[in-house]
MIZA-125072 format. One record per residue (C-alpha): residue number from 0; x, y, z. Coordinates in nm, 2 decimals, always signed. Layout:
ATOM     n       px       py       pz
ATOM   NUM        X        Y        Z
...
// end
This chain:
ATOM     n       px       py       pz
ATOM     0    +6.93    +5.70   +12.06
ATOM     1    +6.63    +5.56   +12.24
ATOM     2    +6.40    +5.30   +12.09
ATOM     3    +6.10    +5.41   +11.88
ATOM     4    +5.77    +5.22   +11.93
ATOM     5    +5.51    +5.22   +11.66
ATOM     6    +5.16    +5.08   +11.72
ATOM     7    +4.97    +4.98   +11.40
ATOM     8    +4.59    +4.95   +11.41
ATOM     9    +4.30    +4.83   +11.20
ATOM    10    +3.96    +4.94   +11.32
ATOM    11    +3.63    +5.07   +11.17
ATOM    12    +3.68    +4.78   +10.93
ATOM    13    +3.60    +4.42   +11.01
ATOM    14    +3.87    +4.22   +11.17
ATOM    15    +4.01    +4.49   +11.39
ATOM    16    +4.37    +4.43   +11.51
ATOM    17    +4.68    +4.58   +11.66
ATOM    18    +5.05    +4.52   +11.61
ATOM    19    +5.37    +4.66   +11.77
ATOM    20    +5.71    +4.75   +11.63
ATOM    21    +6.02    +4.82   +11.83
ATOM    22    +6.21    +5.04   +11.58
ATOM    23    +6.18    +4.83   +11.26
ATOM    24    +6.13    +4.49   +11.44
ATOM    25    +5.77    +4.35   +11.44
ATOM    26    +5.73    +4.19   +11.79
ATOM    27    +5.36    +4.13   +11.84
ATOM    28    +5.02    +4.13   +11.66
ATOM    29    +4.68    +3.99   +11.71
ATOM    30    +4.32    +4.03   +11.60
ATOM    31    +4.06    +4.15   +11.85
ATOM    32    +3.82    +3.86   +11.77
ATOM    33    +4.06    +3.62   +11.93
ATOM    34    +4.02    +3.80   +12.26
ATOM    35    +3.65    +3.90   +12.25
ATOM    36    +3.55    +3.57   +12.09
ATOM    37    +3.33    +3.74   +11.83
ATOM    38    +3.41    +3.67   +11.46
ATOM    39    +3.52    +3.96   +11.25
ATOM    40    +3.48    +4.22   +11.52
ATOM    41    +3.52    +4.58   +11.41
ATOM    42    +3.53    +4.72   +11.76
ATOM    43    +3.82    +4.93   +11.88
ATOM    44    +4.10    +4.67   +11.94
ATOM    45    +4.16    +4.76   +12.30
ATOM    46    +4.25    +4.40   +12.41
ATOM    47    +4.48    +4.36   +12.11
ATOM    48    +4.66    +4.69   +12.20
ATOM    49    +4.69    +4.59   +12.56
ATOM    50    +4.84    +4.25   +12.45
ATOM    51    +5.10    +4.42   +12.23
ATOM    52    +5.19    +4.67   +12.51
ATOM    53    +5.23    +4.38   +12.76
ATOM    54    +5.46    +4.20   +12.53
ATOM    55    +5.70    +4.49   +12.54
ATOM    56    +5.64    +4.60   +12.90
ATOM    57    +5.50    +4.93   +12.78
ATOM    58    +5.22    +5.17   +12.85
ATOM    59    +5.03    +5.37   +12.59
ATOM    60    +5.23    +5.68   +12.70
ATOM    61    +5.55    +5.50   +12.58
ATOM    62    +5.42    +5.48   +12.22
ATOM    63    +5.58    +5.73   +11.98
ATOM    64    +5.36    +5.67   +11.68
ATOM    65    +5.02    +5.51   +11.60
ATOM    66    +4.94    +5.42   +11.24
ATOM    67    +4.60    +5.33   +11.11
ATOM    68    +4.53    +5.17   +10.78
ATOM    69    +4.29    +5.43   +10.65
ATOM    70    +4.32    +5.80   +10.56
ATOM    71    +3.99    +5.99   +10.59
ATOM    72    +4.14    +6.26   +10.37
ATOM    73    +4.21    +6.02   +10.08
ATOM    74    +4.02    +6.10    +9.75
ATOM    75    +3.80    +6.37    +9.91
ATOM    76    +3.72    +6.53    +9.58
ATOM    77    +3.62    +6.20    +9.42
ATOM    78    +3.38    +6.13    +9.71
ATOM    79    +3.24    +6.48    +9.68
ATOM    80    +3.17    +6.46    +9.31
ATOM    81    +3.03    +6.11    +9.33
ATOM    82    +2.77    +6.24    +9.58
ATOM    83    +2.69    +6.54    +9.36
ATOM    84    +2.63    +6.31    +9.07
ATOM    85    +2.44    +6.05    +9.27
ATOM    86    +2.22    +6.22    +9.53
ATOM    87    +2.07    +5.88    +9.63
ATOM    88    +2.42    +5.79    +9.78
ATOM    89    +2.39    +6.07   +10.04
ATOM    90    +2.35    +5.82   +10.33
ATOM    91    +2.67    +5.65   +10.22
ATOM    92    +2.85    +5.98   +10.25
ATOM    93    +2.71    +6.05   +10.60
ATOM    94    +2.82    +5.71   +10.72
ATOM    95    +3.17    +5.78   +10.58
ATOM    96    +3.19    +6.11   +10.76
ATOM    97    +3.10    +5.94   +11.09
ATOM    98    +3.38    +5.70   +11.04
ATOM    99    +3.61    +5.99   +10.96
ATOM   100    +3.52    +6.15   +11.29
ATOM   101    +3.60    +5.83   +11.48
ATOM   102    +3.94    +5.81   +11.31
ATOM   103    +4.03    +6.17   +11.38
ATOM   104    +3.94    +6.14   +11.75
ATOM   105    +4.15    +5.83   +11.79
ATOM   106    +4.40    +6.01   +12.02
ATOM   107    +4.13    +6.06   +12.28
ATOM   108    +4.03    +5.69   +12.27
ATOM   109    +4.39    +5.58   +12.31
ATOM   110    +4.43    +5.79   +12.62
ATOM   111    +4.15    +5.60   +12.79
ATOM   112    +4.37    +5.29   +12.79
ATOM   113    +4.57    +5.41   +13.09
ATOM   114    +4.41    +5.61   +13.37
ATOM   115    +4.74    +5.75   +13.49
ATOM   116    +4.92    +5.85   +13.17
ATOM   117    +4.77    +5.96   +12.84
ATOM   118    +4.88    +5.89   +12.48
ATOM   119    +5.13    +6.16   +12.38
ATOM   120    +5.25    +6.03   +12.05
ATOM   121    +5.16    +6.11   +11.69
ATOM   122    +4.89    +5.95   +11.48
ATOM   123    +4.96    +5.87   +11.11
ATOM   124    +4.69    +5.79   +10.86
ATOM   125    +4.79    +5.56   +10.59
ATOM   126    +4.60    +5.50   +10.27
ATOM   127    +4.40    +5.17   +10.29
ATOM   128    +4.55    +5.01    +9.98
ATOM   129    +4.90    +5.13   +10.05
ATOM   130    +4.87    +4.96   +10.39
ATOM   131    +4.74    +4.64   +10.22
ATOM   132    +5.03    +4.63    +9.98
ATOM   133    +5.29    +4.70   +10.25
ATOM   134    +5.16    +4.41   +10.46
ATOM   135    +5.29    +4.18   +10.19
ATOM   136    +5.56    +4.39   +10.02
ATOM   137    +5.79    +4.45   +10.31
ATOM   138    +5.79    +4.08   +10.41
ATOM   139    +5.84    +3.93   +10.06
ATOM   140    +6.22    +3.98   +10.03
ATOM   141    +6.15    +4.11    +9.68
ATOM   142    +6.39    +4.39    +9.58
ATOM   143    +6.18    +4.47    +9.27
ATOM   144    +5.82    +4.37    +9.21
ATOM   145    +5.47    +4.47    +9.10
ATOM   146    +5.21    +4.51    +9.38
ATOM   147    +4.84    +4.46    +9.37
ATOM   148    +4.58    +4.54    +9.65
ATOM   149    +4.23    +4.43    +9.56
ATOM   150    +3.92    +4.40    +9.79
ATOM   151    +3.57    +4.53    +9.85
ATOM   152    +3.64    +4.89    +9.93
ATOM   153    +3.87    +5.11   +10.14
ATOM   154    +3.92    +5.48   +10.12
ATOM   155    +3.68    +5.50    +9.82
ATOM   156    +3.89    +5.25    +9.61
ATOM   157    +3.86    +4.88    +9.55
ATOM   158    +4.19    +4.82    +9.37
ATOM   159    +4.54    +4.98    +9.36
ATOM   160    +4.85    +4.87    +9.18
ATOM   161    +5.20    +4.99    +9.14
ATOM   162    +5.57    +4.91    +9.15
ATOM   163    +5.84    +4.87    +9.41
ATOM   164    +6.19    +4.96    +9.28
ATOM   165    +6.50    +5.13    +9.43
ATOM   166    +6.35    +5.10    +9.78
ATOM   167    +6.05    +5.30    +9.67
ATOM   168    +5.68    +5.20    +9.65
ATOM   169    +5.47    +5.40    +9.40
ATOM   170    +5.10    +5.35    +9.33
ATOM   171    +5.02    +5.42    +8.97
ATOM   172    +4.66    +5.32    +8.93
ATOM   173    +4.34    +5.28    +9.14
ATOM   174    +3.99    +5.16    +9.06
ATOM   175    +3.74    +5.36    +9.25
ATOM   176    +3.40    +5.32    +9.40
ATOM   177    +3.15    +5.18    +9.29
ATOM   178    +3.35    +4.93    +9.08
ATOM   179    +3.48    +4.63    +9.28
ATOM   180    +3.58    +4.27    +9.22
ATOM   181    +3.53    +4.21    +9.59
ATOM   182    +3.17    +4.34    +9.57
ATOM   183    +3.11    +4.12    +9.26
ATOM   184    +3.22    +3.81    +9.46
ATOM   185    +3.04    +3.91    +9.78
ATOM   186    +2.71    +3.97    +9.59
ATOM   187    +2.71    +3.62    +9.44
ATOM   188    +2.81    +3.47    +9.77
ATOM   189    +2.50    +3.64    +9.92
ATOM   190    +2.29    +3.52    +9.62
ATOM   191    +2.39    +3.16    +9.70
ATOM   192    +2.26    +3.20   +10.05
ATOM   193    +2.58    +3.27   +10.24
ATOM   194    +2.49    +3.60   +10.40
ATOM   195    +2.75    +3.65   +10.68
ATOM   196    +3.05    +3.87   +10.63
ATOM   197    +3.35    +3.66   +10.53
ATOM   198    +3.14    +3.38   +10.38
ATOM   199    +3.32    +3.40   +10.04
ATOM   200    +3.53    +3.10   +10.12
ATOM   201    +3.21    +2.89   +10.12
ATOM   202    +3.14    +2.99    +9.76
ATOM   203    +3.51    +2.91    +9.67
ATOM   204    +3.49    +2.56    +9.83
ATOM   205    +3.15    +2.49    +9.67
ATOM   206    +3.27    +2.59    +9.32
ATOM   207    +3.47    +2.28    +9.27
ATOM   208    +3.15    +2.07    +9.27
ATOM   209    +2.99    +2.26    +8.98
ATOM   210    +3.02    +2.32    +8.61
ATOM   211    +3.07    +2.66    +8.45
ATOM   212    +2.73    +2.66    +8.28
ATOM   213    +2.64    +3.02    +8.38
ATOM   214    +2.95    +3.20    +8.25
ATOM   215    +2.76    +3.40    +7.99
ATOM   216    +2.51    +3.53    +8.24
ATOM   217    +2.76    +3.60    +8.52
ATOM   218    +2.99    +3.77    +8.28
ATOM   219    +2.73    +4.04    +8.23
ATOM   220    +2.79    +4.16    +8.58
ATOM   221    +3.15    +4.26    +8.53
ATOM   222    +3.36    +4.33    +8.23
ATOM   223    +3.73    +4.39    +8.13
ATOM   224    +3.86    +4.73    +8.05
ATOM   225    +4.20    +4.87    +7.94
ATOM   226    +4.27    +4.96    +8.30
ATOM   227    +4.12    +4.66    +8.47
ATOM   228    +3.74    +4.61    +8.51
ATOM   229    +3.40    +4.77    +8.57
ATOM   230    +3.07    +4.65    +8.71
ATOM   231    +2.75    +4.67    +8.52
ATOM   232    +2.58    +4.87    +8.80
ATOM   233    +2.23    +4.78    +8.71
ATOM   234    +2.29    +4.44    +8.88
ATOM   235    +2.40    +4.60    +9.21
ATOM   236    +2.27    +4.85    +9.47
ATOM   237    +2.57    +4.92    +9.69
ATOM   238    +2.62    +5.26    +9.51
ATOM   239    +2.27    +5.37    +9.58
ATOM   240    +2.22    +5.33    +9.95
ATOM   241    +2.40    +5.23   +10.27
ATOM   242    +2.42    +4.85   +10.25
ATOM   243    +2.55    +4.76   +10.60
ATOM   244    +2.49    +4.81   +10.97
ATOM   245    +2.71    +4.72   +11.27
ATOM   246    +2.54    +4.51   +11.53
ATOM   247    +2.60    +4.54   +11.91
ATOM   248    +2.89    +4.29   +11.88
ATOM   249    +3.07    +4.51   +11.63
ATOM   250    +3.00    +4.28   +11.34
ATOM   251    +2.92    +4.42   +10.99
ATOM   252    +2.58    +4.30   +10.88
ATOM   253    +2.53    +4.35   +10.50
ATOM   254    +2.20    +4.38   +10.31
ATOM   255    +2.19    +4.21    +9.98
ATOM   256    +2.43    +4.39    +9.74
ATOM   257    +2.25    +4.27    +9.43
ATOM   258    +1.95    +4.42    +9.26
ATOM   259    +1.63    +4.26    +9.12
ATOM   260    +1.80    +4.26    +8.78
ATOM   261    +2.03    +3.98    +8.89
ATOM   262    +1.73    +3.77    +8.98
ATOM   263    +1.58    +3.84    +8.64
ATOM   264    +1.91    +3.73    +8.48
ATOM   265    +1.98    +3.40    +8.67
ATOM   266    +1.67    +3.32    +8.87
ATOM   267    +1.57    +3.30    +9.23
ATOM   268    +1.85    +3.33    +9.50
ATOM   269    +1.91    +3.04    +9.73
ATOM   270    +1.77    +3.08   +10.08
ATOM   271    +2.02    +3.03   +10.37
ATOM   272    +1.87    +2.70   +10.49
ATOM   273    +1.77    +2.58   +10.14
ATOM   274    +1.93    +2.25   +10.01
ATOM   275    +2.21    +2.31    +9.77
ATOM   276    +2.13    +2.17    +9.43
ATOM   277    +2.32    +2.14    +9.10
ATOM   278    +2.21    +2.49    +8.99
ATOM   279    +2.37    +2.64    +9.30
ATOM   280    +2.69    +2.44    +9.24
ATOM   281    +2.70    +2.56    +8.88
ATOM   282    +2.65    +2.92    +8.98
ATOM   283    +2.93    +2.89    +9.22
ATOM   284    +3.16    +2.74    +8.96
ATOM   285    +3.07    +3.01    +8.71
ATOM   286    +3.13    +3.29    +8.96
ATOM   287    +3.47    +3.16    +9.04
ATOM   288    +3.55    +3.12    +8.67
ATOM   289    +3.45    +3.48    +8.59
ATOM   290    +3.64    +3.61    +8.90
ATOM   291    +3.95    +3.44    +8.78
ATOM   292    +3.91    +3.57    +8.42
ATOM   293    +3.89    +3.93    +8.55
ATOM   294    +4.18    +3.88    +8.79
ATOM   295    +4.41    +3.72    +8.53
ATOM   296    +4.32    +4.00    +8.29
ATOM   297    +4.42    +4.26    +8.55
ATOM   298    +4.74    +4.08    +8.64
ATOM   299    +4.85    +4.06    +8.27
ATOM   300    +4.78    +4.43    +8.24
ATOM   301    +5.00    +4.49    +8.54
ATOM   302    +5.28    +4.27    +8.40
ATOM   303    +5.27    +4.44    +8.06
ATOM   304    +5.31    +4.77    +8.24
ATOM   305    +5.60    +4.69    +8.46
ATOM   306    +5.77    +4.38    +8.30
ATOM   307    +5.86    +4.25    +8.64
ATOM   308    +5.83    +3.87    +8.72
ATOM   309    +5.76    +3.91    +9.09
ATOM   310    +5.42    +4.01    +9.24
ATOM   311    +5.28    +4.07    +9.58
ATOM   312    +4.90    +4.05    +9.62
ATOM   313    +4.70    +4.17    +9.91
ATOM   314    +4.35    +4.28   +10.02
ATOM   315    +4.05    +4.07   +10.09
ATOM   316    +4.05    +3.92    +9.74
ATOM   317    +4.39    +3.78    +9.81
ATOM   318    +4.21    +3.53   +10.04
ATOM   319    +4.08    +3.35    +9.73
ATOM   320    +4.34    +3.08    +9.75
ATOM   321    +4.18    +2.89    +9.46
ATOM   322    +4.26    +3.18    +9.22
ATOM   323    +4.60    +3.25    +9.38
ATOM   324    +4.71    +2.89    +9.30
ATOM   325    +4.65    +2.95    +8.93
ATOM   326    +4.83    +3.28    +8.89
ATOM   327    +5.16    +3.14    +8.78
ATOM   328    +5.00    +2.93    +8.51
ATOM   329    +4.76    +3.21    +8.39
ATOM   330    +4.98    +3.52    +8.40
ATOM   331    +5.33    +3.61    +8.31
ATOM   332    +5.44    +3.64    +8.67
ATOM   333    +5.69    +3.38    +8.79
ATOM   334    +5.67    +3.43    +9.16
ATOM   335    +5.40    +3.57    +9.40
ATOM   336    +5.39    +3.65    +9.76
ATOM   337    +5.07    +3.66    +9.98
ATOM   338    +5.11    +3.75   +10.35
ATOM   339    +4.95    +3.53   +10.62
ATOM   340    +4.69    +3.80   +10.68
ATOM   341    +4.62    +3.98   +10.35
ATOM   342    +4.28    +4.12   +10.45
ATOM   343    +4.19    +4.42   +10.67
ATOM   344    +4.35    +4.28   +10.99
ATOM   345    +4.68    +4.27   +10.81
ATOM   346    +4.64    +4.64   +10.74
ATOM   347    +4.76    +4.72   +11.10
ATOM   348    +5.10    +4.58   +11.02
ATOM   349    +5.09    +4.72   +10.67
ATOM   350    +5.03    +5.08   +10.79
ATOM   351    +5.31    +5.06   +11.04
ATOM   352    +5.55    +4.90   +10.80
ATOM   353    +5.50    +5.17   +10.53
ATOM   354    +5.54    +5.45   +10.79
ATOM   355    +5.85    +5.30   +10.94
ATOM   356    +6.01    +5.23   +10.60
ATOM   357    +5.95    +5.59   +10.48
ATOM   358    +6.02    +5.77   +10.81
ATOM   359    +6.33    +5.58   +10.92
ATOM   360    +6.45    +5.43   +10.59
ATOM   361    +6.48    +5.09   +10.75
ATOM   362    +6.39    +4.75   +10.62
ATOM   363    +6.12    +4.57   +10.82
ATOM   364    +6.23    +4.27   +11.03
ATOM   365    +6.03    +3.99   +11.18
ATOM   366    +6.14    +3.66   +11.34
ATOM   367    +5.84    +3.46   +11.22
ATOM   368    +5.55    +3.63   +11.04
ATOM   369    +5.33    +3.33   +11.09
ATOM   370    +5.31    +3.35   +11.47
ATOM   371    +5.28    +3.68   +11.65
ATOM   372    +5.01    +3.62   +11.92
ATOM   373    +5.00    +3.51   +12.28
ATOM   374    +5.19    +3.20   +12.41
ATOM   375    +5.17    +3.02   +12.74
ATOM   376    +5.42    +2.82   +12.94
ATOM   377    +5.38    +2.46   +13.05
ATOM   378    +5.38    +2.59   +13.41
ATOM   379    +5.08    +2.81   +13.33
ATOM   380    +4.90    +2.53   +13.15
ATOM   381    +4.97    +2.30   +13.45
ATOM   382    +4.81    +2.55   +13.68
ATOM   383    +4.50    +2.57   +13.46
ATOM   384    +4.47    +2.19   +13.46
ATOM   385    +4.48    +2.19   +13.85
ATOM   386    +4.23    +2.48   +13.88
ATOM   387    +3.98    +2.30   +13.65
ATOM   388    +4.03    +1.97   +13.83
ATOM   389    +4.08    +1.80   +13.49
ATOM   390    +4.27    +1.50   +13.63
ATOM   391    +3.94    +1.39   +13.78
ATOM   392    +3.77    +1.38   +13.44
ATOM   393    +4.06    +1.29   +13.20
ATOM   394    +4.38    +1.09   +13.17
ATOM   395    +4.66    +1.34   +13.17
ATOM   396    +5.03    +1.30   +13.12
ATOM   397    +5.33    +1.52   +13.06
ATOM   398    +5.57    +1.41   +12.78
ATOM   399    +5.90    +1.55   +12.66
ATOM   400    +5.88    +1.66   +12.30
ATOM   401    +6.07    +1.37   +12.15
ATOM   402    +5.82    +1.13   +12.31
ATOM   403    +5.53    +1.37   +12.24
ATOM   404    +5.59    +1.37   +11.86
ATOM   405    +5.59    +0.99   +11.85
ATOM   406    +5.29    +0.95   +12.08
ATOM   407    +5.07    +1.19   +11.89
ATOM   408    +5.18    +1.07   +11.55
ATOM   409    +5.09    +0.72   +11.65
ATOM   410    +4.75    +0.83   +11.78
ATOM   411    +4.67    +1.01   +11.45
ATOM   412    +4.74    +0.68   +11.27
ATOM   413    +4.48    +0.52   +11.50
ATOM   414    +4.22    +0.77   +11.36
ATOM   415    +4.23    +0.99   +11.67
ATOM   416    +4.14    +1.36   +11.63
ATOM   417    +4.39    +1.59   +11.80
ATOM   418    +4.36    +1.94   +11.94
ATOM   419    +4.72    +2.07   +11.89
ATOM   420    +4.80    +2.39   +12.09
ATOM   421    +5.17    +2.52   +12.08
ATOM   422    +5.36    +2.84   +12.10
ATOM   423    +5.23    +3.17   +11.97
ATOM   424    +4.89    +3.22   +11.82
ATOM   425    +4.89    +3.24   +11.44
ATOM   426    +4.87    +3.58   +11.27
ATOM   427    +4.59    +3.57   +11.01
ATOM   428    +4.28    +3.36   +10.96
ATOM   429    +4.46    +3.03   +10.89
ATOM   430    +4.56    +2.77   +11.16
ATOM   431    +4.92    +2.70   +11.08
ATOM   432    +5.01    +2.43   +11.33
ATOM   433    +4.99    +2.62   +11.66
ATOM   434    +4.61    +2.63   +11.71
ATOM   435    +4.51    +2.34   +11.49
ATOM   436    +4.29    +2.03   +11.49
ATOM   437    +4.49    +1.74   +11.33
ATOM   438    +4.39    +1.41   +11.18
ATOM   439    +4.50    +1.14   +10.94
ATOM   440    +4.47    +1.25   +10.58
ATOM   441    +4.46    +0.88   +10.46
ATOM   442    +4.11    +0.83   +10.62
ATOM   443    +3.85    +0.88   +10.35
ATOM   444    +3.58    +0.94   +10.61
ATOM   445    +3.78    +1.19   +10.82
ATOM   446    +3.61    +1.50   +10.67
ATOM   447    +3.26    +1.38   +10.77
ATOM   448    +3.39    +1.26   +11.11
ATOM   449    +3.55    +1.60   +11.20
ATOM   450    +3.24    +1.79   +11.07
ATOM   451    +3.02    +1.57   +11.28
ATOM   452    +3.23    +1.55   +11.60
ATOM   453    +3.37    +1.90   +11.61
ATOM   454    +3.32    +2.16   +11.34
ATOM   455    +2.95    +2.13   +11.28
ATOM   456    +2.98    +2.31   +10.94
ATOM   457    +2.90    +2.25   +10.57
ATOM   458    +3.01    +1.91   +10.44
ATOM   459    +3.14    +2.05   +10.11
ATOM   460    +3.42    +2.25   +10.27
ATOM   461    +3.77    +2.09   +10.24
ATOM   462    +4.04    +2.05   +10.49
ATOM   463    +4.40    +2.14   +10.43
ATOM   464    +4.71    +1.93   +10.39
ATOM   465    +5.02    +2.04   +10.59
ATOM   466    +5.32    +1.89   +10.41
ATOM   467    +5.70    +1.88   +10.47
ATOM   468    +5.85    +2.13   +10.24
ATOM   469    +6.11    +1.89   +10.09
ATOM   470    +5.83    +1.65   +10.00
ATOM   471    +5.61    +1.88    +9.80
ATOM   472    +5.73    +1.77    +9.45
ATOM   473    +5.65    +1.41    +9.54
ATOM   474    +5.29    +1.48    +9.62
ATOM   475    +5.18    +1.79    +9.43
ATOM   476    +5.20    +1.87    +9.06
ATOM   477    +5.40    +2.19    +9.11
ATOM   478    +5.71    +2.25    +9.32
ATOM   479    +5.61    +2.54    +9.55
ATOM   480    +5.66    +2.70    +9.89
ATOM   481    +5.33    +2.81   +10.05
ATOM   482    +5.38    +2.86   +10.42
ATOM   483    +5.06    +3.05   +10.49
ATOM   484    +4.80    +2.82   +10.32
ATOM   485    +4.74    +3.09   +10.06
ATOM   486    +4.72    +2.89    +9.74
ATOM   487    +4.54    +2.58    +9.62
ATOM   488    +4.74    +2.34    +9.41
ATOM   489    +4.66    +2.01    +9.23
ATOM   490    +4.77    +1.69    +9.41
ATOM   491    +4.95    +1.44    +9.19
ATOM   492    +4.70    +1.21    +9.03
ATOM   493    +4.88    +0.90    +9.16
ATOM   494    +4.87    +1.03    +9.52
ATOM   495    +4.51    +1.14    +9.55
ATOM   496    +4.38    +0.80    +9.66
ATOM   497    +4.64    +0.79    +9.93
ATOM   498    +4.53    +1.11   +10.10
ATOM   499    +4.15    +1.13   +10.04
ATOM   500    +4.09    +1.33   +10.36
ATOM   501    +4.26    +1.63   +10.22
ATOM   502    +4.19    +1.59    +9.85
ATOM   503    +3.91    +1.81    +9.73
ATOM   504    +3.66    +1.69    +9.48
ATOM   505    +3.87    +1.85    +9.20
ATOM   506    +4.19    +1.68    +9.31
ATOM   507    +4.33    +1.99    +9.48
ATOM   508    +4.45    +2.08    +9.82
ATOM   509    +4.50    +2.42    +9.99
ATOM   510    +4.84    +2.32   +10.12
ATOM   511    +5.07    +2.46   +10.39
ATOM   512    +5.43    +2.38   +10.34
ATOM   513    +5.62    +2.33   +10.67
ATOM   514    +5.99    +2.37   +10.75
ATOM   515    +6.18    +2.32   +11.07
ATOM   516    +6.26    +2.69   +11.09
ATOM   517    +5.91    +2.80   +11.04
ATOM   518    +5.75    +2.57   +11.30
ATOM   519    +5.98    +2.33   +11.48
ATOM   520    +5.73    +2.13   +11.68
ATOM   521    +5.48    +2.09   +11.39
ATOM   522    +5.75    +1.99   +11.15
ATOM   523    +5.88    +1.72   +11.39
ATOM   524    +5.53    +1.59   +11.44
ATOM   525    +5.47    +1.56   +11.06
ATOM   526    +5.81    +1.40   +11.02
ATOM   527    +5.73    +1.14   +11.28
ATOM   528    +5.40    +1.07   +11.11
ATOM   529    +5.59    +1.03   +10.78
ATOM   530    +5.82    +0.77   +10.94
ATOM   531    +5.53    +0.56   +11.05
ATOM   532    +5.30    +0.60   +10.74
ATOM   533    +5.53    +0.70   +10.45
ATOM   534    +5.29    +1.00   +10.41
ATOM   535    +5.46    +1.34   +10.49
ATOM   536    +5.12    +1.51   +10.53
ATOM   537    +4.88    +1.57   +10.82
ATOM   538    +4.53    +1.70   +10.79
ATOM   539    +4.51    +2.05   +10.95
ATOM   540    +4.20    +2.26   +11.03
ATOM   541    +4.15    +2.55   +11.27
ATOM   542    +4.11    +2.48   +11.64
ATOM   543    +3.75    +2.61   +11.69
ATOM   544    +3.39    +2.52   +11.68
ATOM   545    +3.19    +2.79   +11.50
ATOM   546    +3.39    +3.06   +11.69
ATOM   547    +3.72    +3.24   +11.64
ATOM   548    +4.02    +3.02   +11.66
ATOM   549    +4.11    +2.94   +12.02
ATOM   550    +4.36    +3.19   +12.17
ATOM   551    +4.45    +3.06   +12.51
ATOM   552    +4.45    +2.72   +12.70
ATOM   553    +4.12    +2.77   +12.87
ATOM   554    +3.94    +2.82   +12.53
ATOM   555    +4.12    +2.51   +12.40
ATOM   556    +4.00    +2.31   +12.70
ATOM   557    +3.65    +2.44   +12.67
ATOM   558    +3.64    +2.35   +12.30
ATOM   559    +3.77    +2.00   +12.38
ATOM   560    +3.51    +1.94   +12.65
ATOM   561    +3.21    +2.04   +12.45
ATOM   562    +3.31    +1.85   +12.14
ATOM   563    +3.41    +1.49   +12.07
ATOM   564    +3.78    +1.56   +12.01
ATOM   565    +3.98    +1.26   +12.12
ATOM   566    +4.30    +1.41   +12.25
ATOM   567    +4.41    +1.76   +12.35
ATOM   568    +4.78    +1.85   +12.35
ATOM   569    +4.87    +2.18   +12.53
ATOM   570    +5.24    +2.23   +12.51
ATOM   571    +5.38    +1.91   +12.66
ATOM   572    +5.06    +1.82   +12.84
ATOM   573    +4.85    +1.55   +12.69
ATOM   574    +4.48    +1.52   +12.79
ATOM   575    +4.27    +1.22   +12.69
ATOM   576    +3.92    +1.10   +12.75
// end
């Protein structure tokens, strides 16, 4: 029997992406933003598709199936009746119909990828939230579990939960438009002056500086129900009119989602360039508090329904690592799994995974879910160094890995900031040691130094500790395995003063646990740093400067040249000023 190739896609949402399966083996995936260098691009993922095809030596005509993480036919009757009851939402319906047309004509678009041979396979539409759930479920190794997808909206729903048992996924409950925990959080993010799509992590980081003094007011926006939650719609406008446009770069640009009633309730919103004051800090803290109260209420409802101790969580809200880190202590679940890309980009893998599992009755296989993007040989990097005449501008050497680990670890102890570029690009929004900027977590000033030298971003945002897995219980209050930087945990009180560079104001860190199997080179580098310093942790932040994470060596070199990074490591090549 010949091999079956399935291409999974996310587009017409932000963070468009593509992935490729050979039978049930996931062999490649990447987000379009990494290629086109535009954050959160929603454009058709042509470059991501071409990358996936190249990895397998295929043409689009070789693809048997294409899956997409949306189904334009989902909940048609609910959409129809909502418009009938709410005539002011007519423009929302028209926009949805345009998207549906784009989805249905996908076959024509795919055929343009090859001028000689057209796409001849079949297209499968997968419900948005089922795709979200599948992006975590089929990689969790759970044989039985509850599953939750929760985000802004997709296919007219903001939340779906169900059970996986006897190799079968069932969805038992959905919360539909216009009620959304994601919209709640995005609205308050906008209110605090963070207007760009995906800025919710800024509110999350800011929340640790404040006090929950606005809980009573913020709680009026959303309330618990027997099935989950509902918004008090008088504080929102997303259900009354179209609230976003797509700019020429394919980025979603949102109008304010909140109404004048919110301003009457909590005062004037912060302007984007306005100084952050205590009121803003307290609003952020109160928003995070209410978000967590609603989430934990929902999780306990789900546990009481299924009585299973394992949970997968996905969707855009699964990016709230601060809340994720509290789930075990605030619900009855004993174990959770969050994929490295739980948001819309991950839906490409989710849609393909669900289709393959149901169609072929096969378990999903992946060698390393963390790293699925492009990689480059030392020979290729050497050619780039020659073409760009870098030896005239910088000191350049080539080191075998054993020497490289020791050299770089020593440089980090000398307070040098390292651009670390190895292997395959990470899958998902987090730098996990292959496209990372690294520094010494013992340096109390390192956050300000990196922000000043390289990142040029808000000073309140924390950096992550990458820690050897077998050292977690010596440094954090909970024993845990968090390979994808998806949870925030408290650092042990007696250790916080030793690693101030990665200790947030509330004593926490969004950790990444590292094993030799997961990332061989990064593990060995941290281990070498541990030998020198007795600290098994390196500060890790994404390799970028107000742009998508670097994808190839040229982008890494360009970022190095326009910032004040001290050392750039590309494979075995070391470039120094």
